[in-house]
C-alpha positions as CSV (number, residue, x, y, z in Angstrom):
1,M,-21.2,11.4,8.4
2,S,-21.0,9.9,5.1
3,P,-22.6,6.4,4.9
4,S,-20.0,5.2,2.2
5,L,-17.0,5.8,4.6
6,D,-16.2,4.0,7.8
7,W,-14.9,7.1,9.7
8,P,-14.5,5.3,13.0
9,G,-12.5,2.5,11.2
10,L,-10.4,5.0,9.3
11,M,-9.6,6.9,12.4
12,R,-8.7,3.6,14.3
13,A,-6.5,2.7,11.3
14,G,-4.9,6.2,11.0
15,M,-4.3,6.9,14.8
16,A,-3.7,3.5,16.4
17,A,-0.2,2.9,17.4
18,A,1.9,1.3,14.7
19,R,2.5,-1.7,16.9
20,S,-1.3,-2.3,16.8
21,G,-1.5,-2.2,13.2
22,G,-2.3,1.4,12.8
23,L,-0.4,4.3,11.3
24,G,0.4,6.0,14.5
25,L,-0.5,9.4,13.2
26,T,-1.5,12.3,15.6
27,P,-5.0,13.6,15.1
28,V,-3.6,16.9,13.6
29,A,-1.5,14.7,11.1
30,F,-4.6,12.5,10.4
31,W,-7.0,15.3,9.6
32,A,-4.4,17.1,7.5
33,L,-4.4,14.2,5.0
34,T,-6.5,14.3,1.9
35,P,-8.6,11.2,1.3
36,A,-6.2,10.2,-1.6
37,E,-3.1,10.4,0.8
38,L,-4.9,8.3,3.4
39,A,-6.0,5.7,0.9
40,L,-2.3,5.5,-0.3
41,M,-1.0,5.1,3.2
42,L,-3.5,2.5,4.3
43,G,-3.2,0.6,1.0
44,D,-6.1,0.1,-1.5
45,P,-7.3,-3.6,-1.3
46,V,-8.6,-3.2,-4.8
47,V,-5.3,-2.3,-6.2
48,A,-3.1,-5.2,-7.4
49,R,-0.2,-6.0,-5.1
50,P,3.3,-5.3,-6.2
51,M,5.0,-7.9,-8.0
52,A,6.9,-10.3,-5.8
53,R,10.4,-11.7,-6.6
54,A,8.9,-15.1,-7.4
55,R,6.6,-13.6,-10.2
56,L,9.6,-11.6,-11.6
57,D,11.7,-14.9,-11.7
58,D,8.8,-16.6,-13.6
59,L,8.7,-13.8,-16.1
60,V,12.4,-13.9,-16.6
61,R,12.2,-17.6,-17.4
62,Q,9.3,-17.0,-19.8
63,F,10.9,-14.2,-21.6
64,P,14.7,-14.5,-21.4
65,D,16.9,-11.6,-22.8
66,E,18.5,-13.8,-25.5
67,G,21.8,-12.8,-26.6
68,K,22.3,-10.3,-23.6
69,E,24.5,-11.0,-20.7
70,V,22.7,-10.3,-17.4
71,G,24.4,-7.7,-15.1
72,R,26.6,-6.3,-17.9
């Protein structure tokens, strides 16, 4: 086993039932994933979170589309 990967933790996250916080994958589906696919499905904690509506509203207030009608 690679010392840099928590295989038991990855297996629990991938194969645990969705109601328990896992992905609910079958062992066959889990082992068919590439590391990149598994990381994408689990979410990378280092990657910035998607912009929330509140942040978008802040940006709209900071940088209004002057002279343009919204929604038209």
